[in-house]
C-alpha positions in Angstrom: 19.7 -15.5 -8.9 19.0 -18.8 -10.1 22.6 -19.6 -9.3 22.3 -19.4 -5.6 19.2 -22.0 -5.5 20.3 -25.8 -5.8 17.9 -28.0 -8.1 16.1 -29.2 -5.5 14.6 -25.9 -4.7 12.6 -25.6 -7.7 10.1 -28.5 -7.0 6.5 -28.1 -5.9 7.3 -29.4 -2.3 6.2 -26.4 0.2 8.0 -25.6 3.1 5.4 -26.1 6.0 6.6 -26.4 9.5 7.8 -30.2 8.8 4.6 -31.4 7.4 2.0 -29.7 10.1 -0.9 -29.3 8.6 -4.7 -27.8 9.7 -5.8 -28.6 13.3 -2.8 -30.3 14.4 -0.6 -26.9 13.5 -3.4 -24.8 16.1 -1.8 -26.8 19.1 1.6 -25.4 18.2 0.6 -21.4 19.3 2.6 -22.7 22.6 6.1 -23.2 22.3 5.6 -25.7 25.2 3.7 -28.2 22.7 6.5 -27.0 20.1 9.1 -28.5 22.3 7.8 -31.8 22.3 8.3 -32.5 19.0 10.8 -34.1 17.1 13.9 -32.1 16.7 13.8 -31.1 13.0 10.1 -30.6 13.3 10.4 -28.2 16.2 13.5 -26.3 14.5 11.5 -25.9 11.1 8.5 -24.3 13.1 10.9 -21.9 15.5 13.0 -21.1 12.8 11.4 -21.3 9.3 14.5 -20.4 7.4 16.4 -23.7 8.5 13.9 -25.3 5.9 15.3 -23.6 3.3 19.0 -23.4 4.0 19.6 -27.0 2.6 18.6 -25.8 -0.9 21.2 -23.1 -0.9 24.2 -23.1 -2.7 27.7 -23.2 -0.5 28.8 -19.7 -1.5 25.8 -17.9 -0.1 26.3 -15.7 2.5 24.2 -16.8 5.8 25.2 -13.5 8.0 21.4 -12.2 8.4 19.7 -15.6 8.2 19.7 -15.8 11.8 20.7 -12.5 13.1 18.0 -12.4 15.8 18.8 -15.8 17.1 16.9 -16.5 20.7 16.8 -19.4 22.7 14.3 -21.8 23.3 14.4 -20.3 27.0 14.2 -17.0 26.1 11.5 -18.0 23.0 9.3 -19.6 26.1 9.9 -16.6 28.3 8.9 -14.1 25.7 5.7 -16.3 25.2 4.5 -15.0 28.7 3.6 -11.7 27.3 1.2 -12.9 25.0 0.0 -15.1 27.5 -2.9 -12.9 30.2 -3.4 -13.3 33.8 -5.1 -11.4 36.3 -2.3 -8.9 36.6 -1.6 -8.9 33.0 -4.5 -8.2 30.9 -4.4 -8.4 27.0 -7.3 -7.1 25.1 -8.6 -4.6 22.2 -8.4 -1.1 23.7 -10.0 1.1 20.9 -10.2 1.9 17.2 -9.2 5.4 15.6 -9.6 6.7 11.9 -7.0 10.1 12.6 -4.1 10.7 14.9 -6.2 13.2 17.6 -8.7 10.1 18.1 -5.7 7.3 19.3 -5.4 6.5 23.1 -2.5 8.4 24.5 -0.7 5.4 25.6 3.3 5.8 26.8 4.2 2.2 27.0 6.2 1.2 24.1 4.4 0.4 21.0 4.8 -1.9 17.4 2.5 -1.5 14.5 1.8 -3.7 11.5 1.2 -2.6 8.0 1.0 -4.1 4.7 -1.3 -4.6 1.5 -4.5 -5.2 1.7 -5.5 -9.0 2.2 -1.3 -10.0 2.6 -2.3 -11.7 6.3 -2.1 -8.8 8.2 -5.1 -9.3 10.7 -4.2 -13.2 10.8 -0.8 -12.9 11.8 -2.1 -10.7 14.1 -4.5 -13.4 15.4 -1.7 -16.3 15.5 0.2 -13.3 17.7 -2.2 -13.5 20.0 -3.6 -17.3 20.0 -3.0 -17.6 23.6 -5.4 -15.0 24.7 -9.1 -16.4 25.1 -11.9 -14.4 23.1 -9.5 -11.5 22.1 -11.2 -10.1 19.0 -9.0 -9.9 16.1 -11.2 -9.7 12.9 -10.1 -11.8 10.2 -12.2 -11.2 6.8 -11.5 -13.0 3.3 -12.5 -9.9 1.7 -9.3 -7.5 0.8 -9.2 -4.0 3.1 -11.3 -5.3 6.0 -9.3 -3.2 8.4 -10.2 0.0 7.9 -9.0 2.0 11.2 -6.1 1.8 13.4 -6.8 -0.9 16.0 -4.9 -0.8 19.1 -4.2 -3.9 21.4 -2.8 -3.2 24.9 -0.6 -6.3 26.0 -0.5 -5.4 30.1 2.1 -2.7 31.0 4.6 -4.0 28.5 3.5 -2.3 24.6 0.9 -2.1 22.7 0.1 -3.5 19.2 -1.3 -1.7 16.5 -3.3 -3.0 13.2 -3.0 -0.4 10.6 -5.4 -0.2 7.5 -4.0 -2.4 4.2 -3.1 -0.2 1.5 -3.3 -1.1 -2.0 -6.4 -2.6 -3.5 -9.5 -1.5 -1.3 -7.5 0.6 1.0 -9.7 3.6 3.0 -9.7 6.5 0.8 -8.0 8.5 3.8 -5.5 6.0 4.2 -2.3 8.4 3.6 -3.9 11.4 6.7 -4.6 8.4 8.5 -1.2 6.3 8.8 1.7 8.7 8.0 0.5 11.0 10.9 0.7 8.1 13.2 4.3 6.8 11.2 5.6 10.2 11.9 4.5 11.6 15.3 3.7 8.1 17.3 7.0 8.8 19.7 6.6 5.4 21.3 6.5 3.7 18.4 9.4 1.0 18.5 9.3 -1.1 15.2 6.8 -0.9 12.1 6.4 -4.5 10.9 6.1 -4.2 7.0 4.1 -7.3 5.6 5.0 -9.1 2.1 3.6 -11.9 0.5 6.0 -14.5 0.4 4.6 -15.9 -2.9 4.6 -13.2 -4.9 7.5 -10.6 -3.1 7.1 -7.1 -3.2 4.7 -5.2 -5.5 4.7 -1.3 -6.4 2.5 -0.6 -3.4 5.0 -2.3 -0.9 7.7 -0.4 -2.3 5.8 2.6 -1.6 5.4 1.7 1.8 9.0 0.9 2.1 9.9 4.7 0.8 7.7 6.1 3.1 9.3 4.2 6.3 13.0 5.5 4.8 11.6 8.8 4.2 10.6 9.6 7.9 13.3 7.2 9.2 11.5 5.1 11.2 12.9 1.8 12.2 11.1 -0.9 10.2 11.5 -4.7 9.6 10.0 -7.0 7.0 7.7 -10.0 7.3 6.8 -12.5 4.5 3.7 -13.9 5.0 2.1 -17.5 4.0 4.9 -19.5 3.8 3.1 -22.4 3.9 1.4 -21.7 0.4 4.3 -21.4 -2.1 6.6 -24.1 -3.4 9.9 -24.3 -1.5 11.9 -22.6 -4.8 9.7 -19.8 -4.9 9.9 -19.1 -1.0 13.7 -19.5 -1.4 13.7 -17.0 -4.5 11.5 -14.6 -2.9 13.3 -14.3 0.7 17.1 -14.0 -1.3 15.3 -11.2 -3.6 14.0 -9.7 -0.2 17.3 -9.6 1.7 19.5 -8.5 -1.4 16.9 -5.7 -1.4 17.2 -4.9 2.1 21.0 -4.9 1.8 20.9 -2.6 -1.1 18.2 -0.1 -1.1 17.5 0.4 2.6 18.7 2.1 5.6 16.5 1.8 8.2 15.3 -1.6 7.8 16.2 -4.8 9.8 18.8 -7.0 8.2 16.9 -10.4 8.8 13.4 -10.7 7.0 11.3 -12.7 9.0 9.3 -15.5 7.8 5.6 -16.5 9.1 2.9 -19.0 8.6 -0.4 -17.8 10.7 -2.1 -21.3 9.9 1.4 -23.4 10.7 2.6 -21.2 13.3 5.9 -21.2 11.7 7.7 -18.2 13.1 5.3 -17.1 15.4 7.3 -17.9 18.4 10.3 -16.1 16.9 8.4 -13.1 15.9 6.6 -13.0 19.3 10.4 -13.2 21.2 11.3 -10.3 18.3 8.6 -8.1 19.6 9.9 -8.6 23.2 13.3 -7.5 22.2 12.2 -4.3 20.2 9.8 -3.4 22.9 12.2 -4.1 25.7 10.9 -6.9 27.2 13.4 -9.4 25.7 14.3 -12.2 28.2 18.2 -12.4 29.4 
């Protein structure tokens, strides 16, 4: 793996969104504001992988780096799904601890799963950052999400925040999550979150195994990309991509990179959700 990286990637520099930090980054929840930035900063927010490519050796195969490659106009159109209006209500619907408690919704559905403290609720809050007052509970305490939380996005789709697995997972995690993944007919994609600082952990591999066993389509999302040094992030990204290529069948070939703090990759992920739920703008 080391031979794939240029020497510059081993430094302590963090990727970030073109140097965007803290309160400034919050204004980039809307693509309209991102489009006002200099081209390099805009590109790093919309396509975080671009900030890593310059550190790659020329012989690295990049065919899956931007397999999903929407235009700025398509991302702006997809963003409208995440912006509420009188005719397009976005809100928390209900929570469930068993499948027989889950709402009987028929519209397309996506769910987010990951280890406790991987940044799942923070990511969902970033996706819904254009929705005033929506209740997405975020906690510094691992294992805060104990139920399946359903968020309805108008008539377009439903997003489900699943309980975290691994450390401090609910005792009935398997009884809650496995039936959902197996029988939820309107589930279009499962988003499996992995911490970009540390890559796959044992619990993540069990989750991958579960998705493969059930034969459901899923995608891997690397979270917290604002935290690790560039060399660590790039190494983890390449290892994730290699793992997908060699050890999975149902996983989308392109991993997604996101930072809920800097909004890097959030617009791209919104557009991908629109795509997999049949709402992708043409």
